[in-house]
N, C-alpha and C positions, 0 to 999 in steps of 0.2 A: 678738721676739728672745729666744732662749734665754739662760739664765744661763750664764756660763762659770765654770770652777773658781775658787774664791776666791783661790788663790795667784797665778793668772794675772791675775785682775781687779785685785788690789791693785797689782801692778807696772805693769800697763797704765795705771792711773789716774795713777801717779806720773810715767810717761813723758811725759804730756801736761799736766802740772800747771804748768810754769813757762814764762812768756814767753821767747822767744829771738829773737835778731837774724836778720832775713831778708835785709836788704841795707843798704848805706850809699850815699847819694847825695850826694857832695861838691858844694858850690857851685862853679861854674866861676869862675875869677878869682883875685885876690890876697887874698881873705879866707878865713881858716881856719874854715870853717863847713860843716856837713854835716847831712843829714837821716838819722836812724837809724830804720829801719822794722822793727818787731818783730811777731811773731805773738803775739796775746793770745787770751784765751778766746773772745771773740765776733768776732774778725777782726783785721786788721792795724791797728796804731796807730803813731804816730811820736813821736820826741823830737828836739829840736834840740840839736846838739852843737857847741860852740865849742871849738877847740883849746886845750888847757890847762885846761879847765873840766870839771865833771861835766855829763852830759847833763841836759836839762830834764825835768820831769815829762811824762808822755804828754799830747799835745795832746788837747783835749776833743772830738774827732770822729774818725771812721775815716779812714784815709789809705791809698790804694792803693800797691802795691809799686813802681809806676812813677812816683810823684809826685816833684816837685822843689821845692826851697826857693829863694826869690828871694834875691838877693845881700844885700839889706838885712835878711833874716831875718824879714820881716813877713808873707809870703804863702806858702801852699802851692798849687802849681798841679797840678791833677789832672783826670782824666776823670771826669765825672759820668755814669755809665752805668746808673743805676737798680738797682744791686745786683749787677753782675757780667756784664751782657750784652755788654760791650766795645763797645757802640754808644751814643754819647751826645754831650755837649758839653764843652768845656774850661772849667773854673771855677777862679778864684783865691779861696781862702778865707783870711781873716785868721787868724793862728796862735792867736788867742784865741777863734776861732769866731764872732766878733761880726758878720762881714760876708762875703758871697760875691758875686763879680762874674762874670757870664757873659762870657767872653773872645771868644766866637764868636757874638754875637747874630744871629739871623736865618738862620744857616747850618743846613742840614739835618743831622741826626745823622750822626756819622761814627765810624770806627774810628781810633784813634791808633797811629801806627807810627813815632814818633820825637818826642822833646821835649828841648830843650836851651836854656839861657840863654846870652846873649852874655857875653864876658869882662868887659865893663863893667857888665853887668846892665841895660842900657838896652832890651833886646829879648829876646823868646823866639821860637825857631823851632820849629814843630811840623810834622810830616808827618801828613796826614790822608787817609783813604780813604773814598770814598763811591761810589755807583753810577755816578758820572761819571768816576771815576778816582782818581789819586794826586796830591796837591797839597802843596806846601810853603808854609806861611804864616809871615809875620813879624809879631809882635804887639808894639807898643811896651809897655814895662813901667814906665817912670818918667816920667809916670804911665801907667796903662793906656790903650790906645788901640785903634782898630779894626784888625782884622787885614788884611794885604795879601797876596794870592797872588802868589808870585814864581816858582813853577814848577808846571806841571800836565802830566800825561800819562795816557792811558788804560792805559798799561803799567806794571807793578809798579815802584815806586821807594820806597825806605825811608831812614830815618835822616838827615834833613836836619840840617846843622850850619851854624853862622854864624861869620863872621870877627869878630875883635875889634872892628872899627869898624862892623860891620853892613852893609858894602858888598857882601859876597859871601855866598852859601850854597853848600855842597856837598851832593850827594845821591847815594846809590847807585842807579843807574838800570839798567834792562834793556830799554830801547826798541830797542837794537841787536839783541836776540835775544828777542822777546816770549815769555813763558811759560817761559823757561829761566833759572834762578836762578844766573846768572854775571854779576854786576853790573860796570859800569864806574863810575868816579868822575867826576861832572859838576859843574863849578863854574859858577855863574850869578851875574850882576850883579843885585843886588836893585833897583836903580833903573831900569835899561834892560830887564831881564828877558832879556838876551842871554847866550848860552853863552860863557863866557870860555875854557874849556879842558876837555878830557876825557882822563882817564887810563884806557887800556884795554889790558890785557895779554893779551887773548884772541887766538888760541884757547888759549894756554898756561895762562891762569888768570885768575880774576876779581880785582877790586880793590874794597876797601871802605874808606871814610874812617874815620879815628880822631879827628883834631882838627886845626884850624888852629893855626899858630904864634900865640902871644899877643903876639909882639913887633911893635910898630908898624912898618909898612912891609915886613914879612917875608912874601913871597909863597909860603910853603911850607905843605904839609899832610903830616901823618903818616898813612900808609895801610897797609893790610894787603894784600899781593899774594900770589898763589899761582902765579906764573910757573914755579916749580920743581916744582909739584905739592904743595907744603906751604907753610903760612903763613910769611911772612917780612915784617918791617917794611920800608917804603920811605918816604923823605922826598922829596917831589915839589915842585919849583918850578913852579907852574902858569902862570907868565908866560914863563919861558925854556924850560920843558920839561925842564930838568936834573933828575936824580934820583940819590939815594944809596940803593942797595939794600944791605941787610944780609944778605948771602948765607949767612954762617956755615956753611960747608961741613962743618965738623967736628961739627956738631950734627945728630943724627938726629931726625926728627920735626918737629913744628911749633914755631915761635917766634912767638907771637901778641902783637902790640903792644897794650899796655894804656893807657899814658899817655906824655906827652912833657914833659920839662923843657927847653924850647927855649933858655931863657936860659943853661943850663949845658951844653947839648949832650948830653943823656942821654935814653934811651928805656927805659921799664920794659916788660918783656915776660915772658910765661909760656912756658917751654919745656916741651913735653909730648911725652914719648916713651913709647909703649905705654900711654898714659893716666895716666902718673905725672908730677907737676908739679915744676918748679923755677922759682923767681923769679929773673929775670936783669935786669941793667942793662947797656945797650949804650952805647957811646961813639961820638958822631958823629965825633970827631977821628980815631980809628983803626979804627972798625968792630968793635972787640973787644967781648967779653962777659965779665962777672964774675957769679958766683953770689951772689945776695943771701941766699937762704934755700931750704931743702929741707924736705919733710915736709908732708903734707896737700895742700890745693889753694889756689891764690891767685887764681882767677877762675872764674866759671861762665858760659860762653857761653849766650846766649839767641837765640831766633828768633821772628819773628811777634809781636813785643811792642814796648814803648815804648823799650827800650834794647838795645844789642847784647850786654850782659852782665847776668845777673841780679844779680851783684855782682862787683867786681874791685878789686885793689890799685891804688893811685894815689899820685901825688906830692902832698904838702902844699905850700902856697904858698912855703915856705922851701926847698923841694927835698928835704925828708926823705921817705923811702919809707914810706908807710903800707901795711903788709901786712894785707890783709883775707884771713883764712885760716880753714879749717875742715878737719875730717876726719870719717870715718864716726862716730866715737865722741865728737866734741867739737863743740859748736855754733860758729857764726860768731863771730869775735873780731877786734879790730883791734890790731895791734902796730906800733910804730915801729922800723924797722931801725936797729941800732947795732952797734958793734964786738963786743958780747957776743952778738949774734944778734937779739934783739928785746925791746923794752920794752912791756909790755901797757898799752894805752890804754883799750880797752873789753874787759872780761873776758868770756869765754864764760859763758852761763847755767849755773848749777850743777845741771845735770840729773843723774839717776842715772847711775852708771858704765855705759859701753857697751862693745860689742865691736868692736875694729878689724877691718877686712876685709883679706884678702890678694888680690892681683891675680895673674891668670895669663892667658897668651895661648893661646887654643884654636884649632886649625885647623878651618876649615869644610870643606864638601864639596869645594870647588875649591882648597883650600890656603890661602885667605885667612885671616890671623890676626885673631881677634876677641878683645876683652878681656872677661874675666869676673871680677867681684868675688865673694868668698865669705866669709861669716861663719857660725860654728856655735856652738851653746850649749856652754858649758864644763862638762865633767865629766858629761855625760849623752848618751845616744843621741838624736838628733833624732827628734821625732814625725813629721816629714815635711820636705819641701823646698818652698820658695817661690822661683820665678824671676820677677824683675821686668824688664820691658822698658819703656824710657822713651818719652816722647812726642816730638813734633817733626815728622818724624823727625830733623831737624837739631839735636838736643840731645845731651847726653852725661851718663852717670852718672860723676860725679867722686868723689874721696875727700872727701866732704862730709857733714855731719850730716843724718840722716834719722830722725826719731823713729819712723816707721812701720817702717823696716828694723830698728831696735833692738827695737821691740815684738814683731816676729815671733820674733827670737832669744830675747827675754825669755820668750815663750810656749813655747819649746822647739823651734822649727823652725829648720832650716838656711835661710839666706837667701842668694840669689845675684842679681846684677844684671848684665845683659848689654849691652854696647855693640856692637850689630849694625850691619851696613852701612846707612849713612844717618846714623850718628853723626858729630859734628864732633870735631875735634882729632886725627884720624888721617890727614889728607891729603885732597886733592880726590877722588882716585879712590875712596877708601873712602866719603867723604860722598855721592858720586854713584853708589855701587855698586848701589843699589836701583833706579835709573832703568831703566824699560823691562822689568823682570823679572816684573811681575805678582805681586810678593810672594815669588817663588822664593828670592831671595838671603836675605831676612830669615828665611824659614822654615828654610832650610839652616843659618843661624847659630843659630837656636833649637835645632834638632835637635843641632847640634854641642855646644852648651852642656850640654844634657841628657846627651849621651853622655859628656862629660868628667865631669860630676857622678856619673854611674853608676860610672865607674871609681874614684871616691873613696868608693864605698859609699853614695851618696846617690841621690835622684831615683827611688825606687821609684814606678812609675806609679800604684799604689794610694793614694799619699799625697803626690803632687806637684801643685803648683798654679802656674799662671802668672797674673801680674797686671800691669797697666799702665794708664796714663791717656792719653787723647787718641789719638795714633798708637799708643801702647802698648796702649790699649784695643782699637783695631782689630786689632793684632797678637795680642793675647790671644784674641780671638774667631776670628781666622783660624787660629791655632795649634790650638785645640781641634777645628777642623774638618779641617785638613789633616794634623795630627799626633795623631790621636785616641788612639793607643796610649800616648802619653807622659804624659797628664795626667788627674788625677782631678777637677780643677776649674779653672774660669777666672773670675777676678775682674776685671772690666773697668770702668774709670771713664771717663766722658765719651767714649764709644767711637763708632766707625762700623762698621756691618756691611753697609750698602747704599749704595755710593758714588754711584749715580745720584741717589737721594733726598737724600742729605746735601749733595752739591755744589750742587744746585738751591736749597737753603735756607741755605747758608753766607753769612757776611758777606763783602762784596766784597774785603776785605784778603787773604783766603786762597783765595777761590774760583778766581782765575785760575791760580795755581800748581797747585792740585789738578786742575784741568781738564787741565793738561799732564801731571802725574805719573800721573793715572789717566784716560787717554783712553778713548773709548767702546769700543774694541776690547779693552781690558784690564779693564773694569769687572767683568765676570762673574768672572774669575779672581781679582781683587783683593778681591771682596766676600765676607764670611763667610756671607752668606745662600745662597751657592752650595754650601755644604758642610754644611747643617744635617742632612742625612740620615746624615752620618758622625759626628756629635757624640755621644759617650757620656759625656763629663764633665758634671758639674753646672756651671751657669753663673749668675753674678750680674752684673748690669749696674747701675751707679750713674750716673744721668744728671741733668744740670742742667736745671731748668725753663726758664731763659732763656738757655741756651747758644746762641751764634750761630756758633761754630766747628764744633761737632759736635752739631747739633740732634737732638732726640729722634726725629724722623722717620727718621733714619739707622740706628736700631736697632729701631724698633717692629716692622717686618716680621720681623726675625730672632727676636724674642721670640715673636711670634704663630706663626710657622712651626715653631719648635722645640717650642713647647708643644703644638701640634696633632699633632706626631709622637710625643708622649709623652715628650719630653725634659724634663730637670729644669732649669728656668730661672726666675729671679726678676729682676724689675726694680724698683729703688727710684728715686724721683725726689726730688731735694733742691731746695730753694728757693735757686737761685743759678745762676751761669754756669760758664764753662769752667775758671776757676782759683780755686776757693773757698779762703778762708783762715779761720783761727780754730781754736784748740786744741780747742774743744768739738766742732766738726765733725770734725776729724781723729781725735779719740778715738772718737767715735761710729762713724766709718767703720772704724777699725781693730778696734773691738770687734765690729762686724758681720762683718768678714772672718774674724776669729779664730773666732767662733761658727760660721760656716759650715764652715770647714776642720775644726773639731772634730766637726761633724756627720758629715762624710765618714769620719773615722776611726772613728766609731761605727756606720758602715754605714747612715746615714740620708740621705734626700733633703733638698735645700735648700728646695724648694717643698713645704711641708707641705699645701698645698691641692690638689695634683695627685693 
């Protein structure tokens, strides 16, 4: 790796110097207890936080970002996947590190796609995926006992949840339309294994569970429905079939339910319009909404992971609103809403001052509006432009802290982030807008973003770079092949370039949906290997050695073919899986990308061996 200028090197080191909060996982139930998971130098670590007290010291072992804490505060429940492969077994580890218990003994390794404790802490429900299908397991927790399978299907099903008394589970199911990610909400009796009820708003829209009512004898579930084309909360009585829909016709965009204070008849929700967040509280009594807070983001939706949100605001056991919030220039923090706005409970990490981003809506080729974030270095002409495209594709770039984005601006580059079709929080049609297009819609959105940036005096093709991870890595490689005149370089993390090879080796949790999204007749058009002859940009691929979502085989042929054609291509392989953590890793990766971008500005190739 080349040395980068001293002034850039110094600020880059400071940007990745301090641990910061990645997520908070509150304990379900009436105890004010949460697991705070932070990014540290060598990976993610956790602290235990009791309401009204200071967080504990970091626990003496690594903790994954999807882990949960038991109600008694004694155990961390997490997937043991050998360092990031996402395939492993469920383990409970004592918070002092003195003991570990295999919670799924004798069961073949699996991918975890849902984990939650019951309200009384007596059981844990997990959704696991193996080569046989998708299964919901209930595991006794006080004391630990053998797991029992209460639901199984060969068709995609995620995010099992459990009723307060453990008699029922709900799960987001798709067996009514295999391979199509438009779930129904299915409730199953844990003792008889019989289906109790199904909430299905199709074809108008999918339904996803949020949580059971914690009130004894209350047969209701808070769910998220898209029957209007946009997310709206619904409270469903699964015994009578009655439902209370929060239609909120005066609100444009999505209203995404986050949590439910059933005792007081309140629903906490994120209102998202054109990618901008407001935190709302909805009343069961009259269906009305009040604004709790504005500014920054209040939740970050996830997909294909252990929880439906990477982090989200929530209710404390006493009904207080805990605002988990962030912005591009400020790390995650926790505030308690009050009449003055918010009282800080967990302060943001004191990172170096950052640059806020501004949002604009850009029109794509067919008139579809797509959101673009932009930040530029203050008081100087940018050295170049970096466009980031997120993974998923059903994820989203929110107004949330990203040290890599700030590091690009620190180094003198303009930084932009695009929410292309496939992104969540912009409605069902937008989220599904990439279906069946063979990459055309995403490519049109990338081109539209670059066009708008050019109108701002940015995005000179000689100094413009595209970057992204996972699906964003795929889109990076696809863009340098299908839009070769727009980019000087592509920086792809855990990417896919050959969908036939990648799908064959993917873990079972994601293989089924990608088989639908990239059917055989679209593989060639969707694969970046089909366009290597057009690539003129320099390309860097950063791939995980044990990644089971986007295995190395999915990019190896691209690297080989582009190199044989005389293209400028480099592949680095790191020791980890699909979602590596650790400030040291992030700093190393950012330093590597910065060094390569500066090479381009000096007229040099990235692969010095070619």
